C-alpha positions in Angstrom: -43.9 -32.2 40.5 -46.6 -34.9 40.1 -49.3 -35.1 42.8 -51.2 -38.1 44.1 -54.0 -38.6 46.7 -53.0 -40.0 50.1 -55.0 -40.5 53.3 -53.5 -39.0 56.5 -54.8 -39.2 60.1 -54.2 -35.9 61.8 -55.3 -34.4 65.1 -58.3 -32.0 64.9 -56.2 -29.2 66.6 -53.5 -29.6 63.9 -56.1 -29.4 61.1 -57.6 -26.3 62.7 -54.3 -24.6 62.9 -53.4 -25.6 59.3 -56.8 -24.3 58.0 -56.3 -21.0 59.8 -52.8 -20.6 58.3 -54.0 -21.7 54.8 -56.7 -19.1 55.0 -54.2 -16.3 55.9 -51.9 -17.4 53.1 -54.7 -17.6 50.5 -54.0 -21.3 49.8 -55.6 -24.7 50.3 -55.1 -27.1 53.2 -53.5 -29.7 51.0 -51.1 -27.2 49.4 -50.0 -25.9 52.8 -49.4 -29.3 54.2 -47.4 -30.1 51.0 -45.3 -27.0 51.5 -44.6 -27.7 55.1 -43.5 -31.2 54.5 -41.4 -30.1 51.4 -39.6 -27.5 53.5 -39.0 -30.0 56.3 -37.7 -32.6 53.9 -35.7 -30.1 51.7 -37.8 -30.8 48.6 -38.4 -28.0 46.1 -42.0 -27.5 45.0 -43.3 -25.5 42.1 -44.8 -23.0 44.7 -41.3 -22.5 46.2 -39.9 -21.8 42.8 -42.7 -19.3 42.1 -42.0 -17.5 45.4 -38.3 -17.3 44.6 -39.1 -15.7 41.2 -41.6 -13.3 42.8 -39.1 -12.4 45.7 -36.5 -11.5 43.1 -39.0 -9.3 41.3 -40.0 -7.6 44.5 -36.4 -6.8 45.3 -36.0 -5.1 41.9 -39.4 -3.4 41.8 -38.1 0.1 42.3 -40.9 2.6 42.1 -43.7 0.0 41.5 -46.2 -0.6 44.3 -46.4 -4.3 45.2 -49.9 -5.4 45.9 -50.8 -8.0 48.5 -50.3 -11.4 47.1 -53.6 -13.3 47.0 -52.3 -16.4 45.3 -49.0 -18.3 45.4 -49.2 -18.3 41.6 -49.5 -14.6 41.1 -47.7 -11.3 41.8 -49.4 -7.9 41.2 -47.6 -4.6 40.7 -49.0 -1.1 40.2 -47.8 2.0 38.4 -49.4 5.4 37.7 -49.6 7.2 34.3 -48.8 10.9 34.2 -52.0 11.5 32.3 -55.5 13.0 33.0 -57.0 11.6 36.3 -53.7 9.8 37.0 -54.9 6.3 35.8 -53.4 3.3 37.5 -51.8 0.5 35.4 -51.7 -3.0 37.0 -49.3 -5.7 36.0 -50.3 -9.3 36.9 -47.6 -11.9 36.6 -49.0 -15.5 36.8 -46.7 -18.5 36.8 -47.9 -22.1 36.2 -47.1 -25.1 38.3 -46.4 -27.0 35.1 -46.0 -25.5 31.6 -49.1 -25.1 29.5 -48.7 -25.4 25.7 -45.0 -24.5 26.1 -45.8 -21.5 28.3 -44.4 -21.0 31.8 -47.0 -18.3 32.7 -48.5 -15.1 31.5 -48.3 -11.3 32.0 -51.4 -9.2 32.1 -51.4 -5.5 31.8 -54.6 -3.8 32.7 -56.0 -0.3 33.0 -59.4 -0.1 34.7 -61.2 2.8 33.1 -64.4 3.6 31.2 -62.7 6.5 29.3 -63.0 5.4 25.6 -60.3 7.8 24.5 -57.9 6.4 27.1 -58.8 2.8 26.1 -58.2 3.6 22.4 -54.8 5.2 23.1 -53.8 2.2 25.2 -54.8 -0.3 22.4 -52.7 1.7 20.0 -49.7 1.3 22.2 -50.4 -2.4 22.7 -50.4 -3.0 19.0 -47.2 -1.0 18.5 -45.5 -3.0 21.3 -46.5 -6.3 19.7 -45.1 -5.1 16.3 -41.8 -3.9 17.9 -41.3 -7.3 19.6 -42.0 -9.2 16.5 -39.5 -7.1 14.6 -36.7 -6.8 17.1 -36.9 -9.7 19.5 -35.6 -12.8 17.8 -36.9 -15.1 20.6 -40.4 -13.5 20.4 -41.5 -16.0 17.7 -44.4 -18.1 19.1 -45.3 -15.5 21.8 -49.1 -15.4 22.3 -50.8 -12.1 22.7 -54.4 -11.3 23.6 -55.9 -7.8 23.5 -59.2 -6.8 25.1 -60.4 -3.3 26.0 -58.0 -1.8 28.4 -56.0 -5.1 28.7 -53.1 -6.9 27.1 -52.0 -10.5 27.9 -48.7 -12.0 26.9 -47.3 -15.4 27.4 -44.1 -16.0 29.4 -41.7 -18.6 28.1 -38.2 -19.2 29.4 -38.0 -22.7 31.0 -34.1 -22.7 31.0 -33.8 -19.8 33.4 -33.3 -20.4 37.1 -35.6 -18.7 39.6 -33.4 -15.7 40.1 -32.7 -15.1 36.4 -36.4 -15.5 35.6 -37.4 -13.0 38.3 -34.8 -10.6 36.9 -36.0 -11.1 33.3 -39.7 -10.6 34.1 -39.0 -7.6 36.3 -36.9 -6.0 33.6 -39.6 -6.6 31.0 -42.3 -5.0 33.2 -40.1 -2.0 33.9 -39.2 -1.6 30.2 -42.9 -1.9 29.2 -44.0 0.6 31.8 -41.3 3.1 30.7 -42.3 3.0 27.1 -46.0 3.1 27.9 -45.5 6.3 29.9 -43.3 7.8 27.2 -46.1 7.1 24.6 -48.7 8.8 26.7 -46.4 11.8 27.3 -46.1 12.3 23.6 -49.7 11.4 22.6 -50.2 14.9 21.1 -47.9 13.8 18.2 -48.7 10.0 18.0 -46.9 9.2 14.8 -43.7 11.1 15.7 -43.8 9.6 19.2 -44.3 6.0 17.8 -41.3 6.4 15.4 -39.1 7.8 18.2 -40.0 5.0 20.6 -39.5 2.3 18.0 -36.0 3.5 17.5 -35.4 3.6 21.2 -36.9 0.0 21.5 -34.6 -1.3 18.8 -31.5 0.2 20.4 -32.5 -1.0 23.9 -33.1 -4.6 22.8 -30.3 -4.9 20.3 -27.9 -6.5 22.8 -30.4 -8.3 24.9 -29.3 -12.0 25.2 -32.4 -13.3 27.0 -36.1 -12.4 27.2 -39.4 -13.9 28.3 
């Protein structure tokens, strides 16, 4: 949805109330006014579409902890590894108002830790996951990955999906990723055997998948 600059004359009390609500919702004055007018006039904004996607994800979150949403563009989920110190994995799903370079958003998986052994194991899994996707997901071609210590970023691409479907697809992806990550750490004593077993499981699980992100 294209945006332009317009001048409006509004009462000071109205602006004060708008600013207070915008602060509470972690958004800007202009964006909140745009949302209010869009709802009143039955217009669908990109922010509404994002919230519909996130709402569907939250409904299917299961055991994940949903963190407070600090941006209309992002949803954060949290999971815990059954490993030493019970480290926490955070999943950040960011959606764009308009596609960027053919991407509708990105998923970031992050583990905040200074434990170098843990970081190394995590990177091993990230690289295995990328390899499995490239081998067994036919629509993964063109997916952009970025790896940093304790972090993986992956592009999200599915512009044909409606809000509910996209929310289901992203939610299913995060749940699958989290399941395989936990299984990898559970079998880390035998990394090669565990990697081979999980690759077979990944191939079987994704064999009949019709859509992905």
